[in-house]
N, C-alpha and C positions, 0 to 999 in steps of 0.2 A: 412698742409704749409701756412701761416698767406697771412689773406686777407687784406694788409696794407692798407690803406685808403691811403696814400702816392702814392699807384699808379694809373696811366691814365689808362683810359677807354682801350688804345690798349695795353697798358703793362700786363692788366689784362685777356685780350681775347688771345693776344702770350701764354703767362703762364699757358693758360685753353687750347690751342691748344698742347704746349707741353707736360702737364699732361696725355691727354689724347694716344699721342703718349710714354711716359714714358711707361703706363699701359703695352702696348703692350711687349712693352723689359724687364719688368718685368715677364713674363710668360718663358723668355726664357735665363732669366743671370742665372742662375744654368747649362744651360747644355753650354753655352759659357764659362763659367768657367772652367768646365771638361773638355771640347774638345779642349779648349787653342784657335778658332778656332774665326778666326776675324768676327767678325755679318754682311756681306751682306745683308742681308736680311732685317735687321734695316737699314743699311745706307739709304738702297733702298726708303724705310718706311720715312725714318728721309727726303731725299731728298723731295720725290715728298709733302710733309707736309710744306716744304720752311724753313725749321730745318739746313742744310747748307747753309753757305754762306748770313746768312741772313743783316749780317753785310756790306756786301758788297755795293755801292751804287746803283739809281737805274738805272744813266745812263748805268750800267753794267750789271745789269739784279736782281742784287739784291735787299733787300727791305728795302739798309740804315738806318735799325736798330744799336740803340746804346748799349755802351757797357754795359750800365745797362738790358736795354733787350735782350742780350744776357746771361746774367751774369741767367734771369730768366728760359730760355728756358735752361741750364747749370745744373742749381739746380734741376728744374723737372727731364730732362732727367738719373743726376746720382744716385737722391732717384728710379729710378724703375732699372738702370742696371748702375753700375761705367763705363761701358768699355764705352756705351751710351754716357755716360756723359762726359770723355774724348775724343770722338772721337766730339761733341760738340763744346767744348773747340779749339780744334786744327782748327775745319771746320768756327772757326766766329773770333776766337782769334790771337796773334801774329803773324807767318809769313804771313799770307791773311793780317792782317792790315799794314804792315809793308811796300808791297809790293802795296796795291793798296794808301797807304797814300806814297810812297816816288818814288815807279818805274813809269817807259816810259807809255805812252799811249797805244802803242805793249804790254808792261809787264801785266799792267793791265787787258785787254782783254785778253790774256792767261791764266793769274791766274784767271782772275773771270770765265770763262769759264770750267776750272777744277773744281774748287773749287764746282759751282754749279751743275755741272757734276754728284755730288756724293763722292769727293775726299777729305782726312786728308790730309792738307798740313803737312808734313814731316821740322823739322828745326835742321840743323846739325853745334851744336855748341861744344857742350862737346866732350872731347878729353881724353883718355888713361891718359893724363898727367896735362889736365887741364880740371877741373872740373869748381868751382866758379870761381876759377883766369881764366875768359874766356881769356883775355887778354895774357895768356901764351902759347896759341894754336900755334902749330907749324904747322899745314897742311898749305901748299903756292902754291897761286895762281900765275904763271909766267906767263907776255906776251909775245906774239911770234905774233907781227904785230896787225888782229882783233879777234886774238882766246886769250882764257886764258888758260894755261895747268894746274891743279889742283893735286897736291898729300899729302897725307897724309893719317890719320887714326879715325874716328868720334864712339862714343858707345856710349848706352842708347840712341839711335835715334829712339824714339815714331812713332812708326807706318813704320819704313823700312821693305821694303818687300812688304809694301801693298802702301805706299805713291807714289802718281804719281809727285804731286809738291813738290819741291824741293827747301828751300834757304839754301846754305851753305854758311859758315863766312869761310875763309881763310885770311891768312896774304898775303899781295899784293906785290909781284918784280915787280918793272916795271923800264930798262932800269940797274938789277941790283941792285936796291935801293930797300930797304926796305920802303912801304908808308904808311902801316899802315892795319887796318880790313876793307877786304868789304864784301859785299852779294855777291853769286851768283846764278842764278836762272837755275836747270835743271829742265824739264817735261821729265817724260820718261814714256811713257805711254804703251810702250811694253816692256819685257824684254830683247831684241836688243835693243835697242835705248839706249844711254849714256853707250856705253861700258868699258868705263872705272868709272863707279859706280860700285860697286860689293857690294853686299850685304855677309858679311863676313858669319856675322850666327846671330842665332837667341839665345837672352840672356833667360833662366828660370829664371821667376819672380816668388813671392811668393804670389802676388796678383797680380788686372787686367789681367789677361792671355789672355785673350781673345783681348790685344792689344799687337801687336809685341814688343817688345826693342833691336834692332840691334845693331850689327859694321858693321859700315860701311867702307869699304877702296876704296880710287881715289887713280887711275895708271892711270897718264895722261888722264885724264877727259877733253874734249876739250868741253871748253864752248864761245860763240861766244858774243866779246865784248857789243853787244846788249841786253846780258841777265847778264849782271852787272847792278846792285841793289848798288848807290851812294849815299847813306842820304846826305843832305845839308852841305856843310862849306868844300866839300875833305873829302880825305880818311880817316885823321886824326880825325877831328870833326866828319862825316858819322857815323861813327862805334858807338859813343855816338849817334845820334838821329836814328839808326836804332837798338839799344837797348830799345830807349825809348819805342819804339813798344811791346817791349818784358814784358811792363807793363801790358797790357792788356790780356799776354797769363799768368799771374802773379794773374791778378785777377780770369782769368777764372777757376784756376788749385785752388787757395783757394771755388770758387766757387762749383767745384766738388767735395771738401772734405766734405765743407758741405752739399753738397745732398745726400752724406751717407751716414750722419749724421742725416739728417732729416728721411732719411728712416727706419734707423735703429730702431728709436727713434719713430716711427710711427708704426711699427711691435710690437718693447717692449711695448708701451702703451697699444695696441690692446691684446694683447698676458696677460697682469696685470689685463685687465678686465675680459679674458676669462679664466682666467686660477684660479681654486679654491684650497685652501689647509684649514683642519680646520673647514669647513664648510663654506668659504664665500671667495670670489674674493682677490688675494692675493695685488692688487692694495689700498686695505684694510688697509692692516699692513700699519706704520708708517713709517719705516727704508727703505721701498723698495719706498713708497709713495715720500717721496724725493727724492729718488734718484733718480728717474722721474722728479721731482721737478726741479731739478738742471737739466738735464739732456736739458729740455726747456727751462731754461737761458739761460745755455750755446750756443746751434743752433738758438738761435732768438738774443744771442750777436754777432756770430760770421754773421750771415746776416747780420745784422745793418753797422757793420762794410764792410762790401762786397759792399753794396750800396752806402757806403757811398764813396767806393775807386773808384766804378765803374760811379759814380753824379761828382767826383770830378778832373775834366781832367788838364791836361797841355793846353801850348800853341801850339802841335802838335795835340791835340785831343787826346793822351795817359792820361791815368791814370795818378794818381801824383803819382809817384816812391815811396813817403815816407807810402803815403794811402794805396797804393796795397799792401808796404813788412806788414805793418800792418795788414793788413784784412789778408793778406796769411798765417803769425804765428799765428795767433788766429784760424783761421779755421782746421790750419795743428793739433793744439793741440785738438782741438774741437772733430774733425772726431776721432783722436784717441780714445781721451776720452769717448766719447759718444756713441760710435759702441762697446767697452769693460763693459763698461757699460750695455749698451742695450745686449749683451750675458749676463752677469750679472744676469738680469731679467728674462729670460729665464732658466736659472740652467742648468743642466746638457745638457737637449734638444739642450740649444742655441750651445754646444759644439761638438754637431754633425756635421759631416760634409752633412748631409741630411736636414739641419737648415742655414737658408741663415746668419745667424748671425757670424759667422763664418767667411764668406766669405765676411761682410764688414768689419770685423777685417781684415781682411790682405786687401783688396782692400785701405783701409785708410790710411794707413801706408806710401804708397807708397808720399802722399803731405804732409811730415815732410822732404820729399828730393828731390822731382822735381820744377824743378823752383825756388830754391832757397831754399838752408838750412836754419832752422830754425837757427840757428847759423848765417850765414850768410847775414840774413835777420833784425836781431837783431843789429849785428850790423852799415847796412846802418843806423837801425831806429836812434843808438846812435850817430854815427856820425852828421845826420841832428839835432838831439837834441844840442848838445854840438859845431856844425860848425870845428868840428877837423876830420883829418884820424886818424883812430886808425891804433896802429901800424903794428896789421897783413894786414893789408889793403896797409901799406905804404911797408913791407915786398914784399908784393904780386906785385907789381907796380914794383918796383927793382927785381924781379923773371923774371916779364915780358921785363922790359928793357933788362935783362942778354941775352933774349929768342932770343928778336930784334936784336940782336948785332951779335950771334949765329946766325942766319940767315942770317944777313947780312954777315958774313965769307962767309956760306956757297955758298952764288950768286957768290965770286968774282972769 
């Protein structure tokens, strides 16, 4: 991992702390993958080390860390254990950032207390028929006095079943009228809490097997009005502002992919120096040496793009949307490419499940999908470059408008 002079002493110290914890995580990463069990012991260790909720402001018990500092922690943890890296993303970026920026005082207190005690928040956006086109979501939140009643289905919810803090996005119906999309905060400390929040099933996954991905159903889920997260500008504009918080999550996902690639690179480099063929280390064979050199170049390119995105902030303090998209695209590609090349360096040994290489390949694959597919993000980048909305995006908005009309009709 690079010792870039651009890092401040505080950033280097934080990264060193994370690397130390990640070394402990690395020892158990294979067992987490084999058992598919959520790594509670490592979560407790990360909590003790102050790596959970570190971006929470000091006034609420956190460290007030920057997105850049959070990215350094995510990379270190993902290099040791991809699942722990993913936990570091969710505990420091995304939902917690949205609540700490736009939430009420009471909401901030609740969210900070929950995450700082070791919780990895869950953000509920994706639905069976609304993935990349989030505005097409059908989950409804209908107001009944001071209570909102949510009904709908979410899928591919990271941490479903282990997360306590949930940020649920739903279409807001007030006085029979569709008002747009809002966020609803649900804390579930015990299985008996929030009975309308149902963990329908866990989705078996190719990689990141210790992190549950779940289908979650809401059946008459009651949320008090005090737990509604309203972005500035009303329901319509507020959703866009809340989604700006997702740019930090996107930087985090990019960094997790980078960490997996960096860890695989380190292991491949060390193996190339130790493995001997024809009387000398295989690192001395030019074809393989060039492979490892290219891996190094790709890893460092992704790292610099991520660091740029983590430092390039918009008016609300979240990473710039285009910079986050660019970083996510390159890091997801690098994760796939470098882990595959690292496995190639190991040869047949890398193809064995006794070897971490095959796990790295499986773990890295998720990040070309989660947090925005490469295709959708490239479209966002192109739209910013040209200053136009691409045809498929226009179609998506038209479908979303049709969905809204259907919801209005059902409400009537």
